C-alpha positions in Angstrom: 109.3 85.1 96.2 106.2 86.6 97.7 104.5 89.9 97.9 105.7 92.0 100.7 103.6 92.7 103.8 103.6 95.7 106.1 105.1 93.4 108.7 108.3 93.2 106.6 109.0 96.9 106.9 111.4 96.5 109.8 113.5 93.9 108.0 113.4 95.9 104.7 114.7 99.1 106.5 117.5 97.1 108.1 118.6 95.9 104.6 118.3 99.6 103.5 120.6 100.8 106.3 123.2 98.1 105.6 123.0 98.8 101.8 123.4 102.6 102.3 126.4 102.0 104.6 128.0 99.8 102.0 127.2 102.2 99.1 128.7 105.1 100.9 131.9 103.1 101.6 132.6 103.3 97.9 131.3 106.9 97.5 128.0 105.9 95.9 125.3 108.3 97.2 122.5 106.7 95.1 120.6 106.0 98.4 120.9 108.1 101.6 118.8 109.2 104.5 116.3 111.0 102.2 115.8 108.1 99.7 114.5 105.5 100.0 112.4 106.0 103.1 110.0 103.7 104.9 107.1 105.6 103.4 108.3 104.6 99.9 108.1 100.9 100.8 104.8 101.3 102.6 103.4 102.7 99.4 105.0 99.9 97.3 103.4 97.3 99.6 100.0 99.1 99.5 100.2 99.2 95.7 101.0 95.5 95.6 104.4 96.2 93.8 106.9 95.0 96.4 108.2 91.5 96.5 110.6 89.8 98.9 112.9 86.8 98.8 113.5 84.8 102.0 116.4 82.7 103.0 116.8 80.7 106.3 113.5 82.2 107.6 114.7 85.7 107.1 114.0 88.5 104.5 117.0 88.3 102.2 116.1 90.7 99.4 113.3 92.8 97.8 112.4 94.3 94.5 109.7 96.7 93.4 108.2 96.1 89.9 105.5 98.1 88.4 104.5 100.1 85.3 105.5 103.5 86.6 108.3 105.2 84.6 110.1 108.1 86.2 109.5 111.4 84.3 113.3 111.5 83.8 113.0 108.6 81.3 111.3 110.9 78.7 113.6 111.8 75.8 115.9 108.9 76.2 116.5 106.6 73.2 114.8 103.4 74.5 114.8 100.3 72.4 111.0 100.2 72.2 107.9 102.1 72.8 106.0 99.0 74.0 104.1 98.8 77.3 106.8 98.3 80.0 107.4 97.0 83.5 110.0 99.0 85.5 112.3 97.7 88.1 112.8 100.1 91.1 114.2 99.8 94.6 116.0 96.6 94.7 118.5 95.3 97.3 120.0 92.1 98.6 121.0 91.8 102.3 124.8 91.7 102.2 124.7 88.5 104.3 122.9 86.7 101.4 124.9 88.1 98.4 126.9 86.0 96.0 124.3 83.2 96.2 122.2 84.1 93.1 119.6 86.1 94.9 120.0 89.2 92.7 119.7 87.2 89.6 116.6 85.5 91.2 115.1 89.0 91.7 115.8 89.9 88.1 114.3 86.6 86.8 111.2 87.1 88.9 110.7 90.7 87.4 110.9 89.2 83.9 108.5 86.4 84.7 106.1 88.9 86.3 106.2 91.0 83.2 105.5 88.1 81.0 102.7 86.9 83.2 101.2 90.5 82.6 101.6 90.1 78.9 104.5 92.6 78.9 107.7 91.7 77.2 109.8 94.8 77.8 111.6 96.0 81.0 113.3 99.2 82.0 115.5 100.1 84.9 118.3 102.4 86.0 121.1 102.7 88.6 123.7 105.2 89.7 126.6 105.3 87.2 129.0 104.4 90.0 126.9 101.5 91.3 129.3 98.8 90.0 127.4 95.9 91.5 124.0 96.8 90.0 125.6 97.6 86.6 127.3 94.2 86.6 124.1 92.4 87.5 122.0 94.2 84.9 124.6 93.4 82.2 124.9 89.7 83.4 121.1 89.4 83.0 121.2 90.7 79.4 120.1 94.4 80.0 121.8 97.0 77.8 122.6 100.6 78.6 120.5 102.9 76.4 121.6 106.3 77.9 122.0 108.3 81.1 120.0 110.9 83.0 120.1 113.1 86.0 117.9 111.8 88.8 117.0 112.7 92.5 119.2 115.7 92.4 122.3 113.5 92.7 125.7 114.8 91.5 126.5 111.6 89.5 124.4 110.5 86.6 122.2 107.4 86.3 122.5 104.8 83.6 119.3 103.5 82.1 118.9 99.9 81.0 116.3 98.0 79.1 115.6 94.5 77.8 113.2 93.0 75.3 112.1 89.7 76.7 111.0 88.0 73.5 
């Protein structure tokens, strides 16, 4: 894992397009042409919050981890009110799936939080994003509630995990 660089944007956007096509094939509109956009990833990189995993000399996956909680998280029954790291915008290139890359990203986020003296993580995904829901559950995250987000028709499930 390494911090993403602006030179990675083209490969990141290729993964985004593949992921959106796949999501839409099973009627998941979590991501589309309006979100996420290149400008979101440029900001993540400039803020130092975007990390990438490489395989076979290519960008295989990315994850954004920071302390920014969406306003929509307010009012949910979270497990703790501790300082938190939040996982945002995460994807694995379909060519590299089923090889533990998703779990590697999640483990990295947890290690990053602990390195920053934070032992609590929050995240969310669209309620019909079965692959992300399964990954979060496999990694020990628990559903704490749901919210409306990004003006989408389907709700988003919110997850958290205490690391210690």
